[in-house]
C-alpha positions, 0 to 999 in steps of 0.5 A: 979248561973253560967253565961251562955256564952251569959251572959259572952259575954254581961258582956264584952260588957257592960263594958266601960273601955278598960283594965277592959273590956279585963280583963273580956274577958280574965277571961271568956275565961279562964273559958270557956276553963277550963270547956271544958277541965273538960268535963262540958261545960258552957251552951251557952244560949241567951242574949239581948246584947246592940246594941252598946258596952259600951265605955270609955269617951275617945277617942272622936269618930269622923266621919272618915273624921274628924280624923286628919291624921299624917305622920307615919314617925314622932314620933307623927304619929307613936303614932297615928298609934298605937292609931288607932290599939288599937281602932281597937283591942278594937272593935274586942274584942267586935265584937267577944263577940257580935257574941256569945251574939247576935246569941246564938239562932242559933244552932251551933257546940260547936267549933264555940264558942271555936273559937270566945272565943279564938279570943276574948281572943287574941284580948284582948291581942292585945289591951293590947300589943298596950296600953303598947306600947302607954304608953311607948311612953308617950301616952295612949288609949284615948289620941287622937280622934278615928274613930266613924264608927268602930261599923257600920258593927256590927249594920248593920248585927245585924240581919243577922248572915251570913252577920256578918260572911262575913263582919267582919272577911272576909272583915274587919279583912282580911283587917288587913292582907293586911296592917299590914306588912306595919305597921310592916315595919314602926316601924322596920325602927324606931327601935321601937322593942316593937311595932314590936313585938306586931304587929307581934303577932297580924299579926300571930293571925289575920290569925286564926280569918279570918279563923274562919270567913271563916270556919263558913261562909262556914259551914252555906252555906253548911247547907243552900245548898248555893253557898258560893262565890255568897252569900259572894258577895251578902252580902258584896255588901249589908253591906259593903260600897264601893269597896274592895281595893287592894293590897291584901295579897293573901298568908295570905288570902289563908291561912285563906281560902279566895280565890281570886275569893271571893274578886277581883270581889268586887274591883272597877275593878271587875277583878282578877288582878289589871290592 
């Protein structure tokens, strides 16, 4: 019997090993788009995804305050930075499948599913690119401890579809647009060409993921006749802990459909310039 898309998503979420998880993710994405191309789309369906996705035995997950800090200028520091990126990318794979599995009961245009399946497949690629870089440096994903709070935004918004759209792509992934250029420069200075190439792929494709979040957030606001900016501010203040931190990559955020008056008022200064 053919799996529904929600069942496919749940299969990804319940697989613990990173490389295997991303292989299942890639396979399901290919099946989804092949069926779409053939004019026989896979039913979306509904599912009961786990509150937390399955994870490998390693890395050890620590409170963010307890994760060791290493200087990125050293070889070990660069390995630690790549390990942190791999952890983010693996969580992103689960986040994109989770929005499909968890909110399948909300009627959405089929393009919504196209966007998040595509994003999940790209995050799977990103995870493997970074794992390849780690292994080339004699390390691997799981070799270092990692941040235990990465899934908190998903848990907090498990029953709030618009909250999920606001916080995950439009805040957390948008933050990636702010910090990735600096990471690319660190590895460029170290002449780590493979890492530079991997991060450049991630940077170029993450803009689309943020844009998908903005697009569908605005769609839902339009459906409910709500003001997007006001709703965004309310949801971020409700679900995101702390102020947003500049500097912001305003060009890439604009490219993704997030104007400055969405995020500057959520900084500590609350102004549209960082005085």
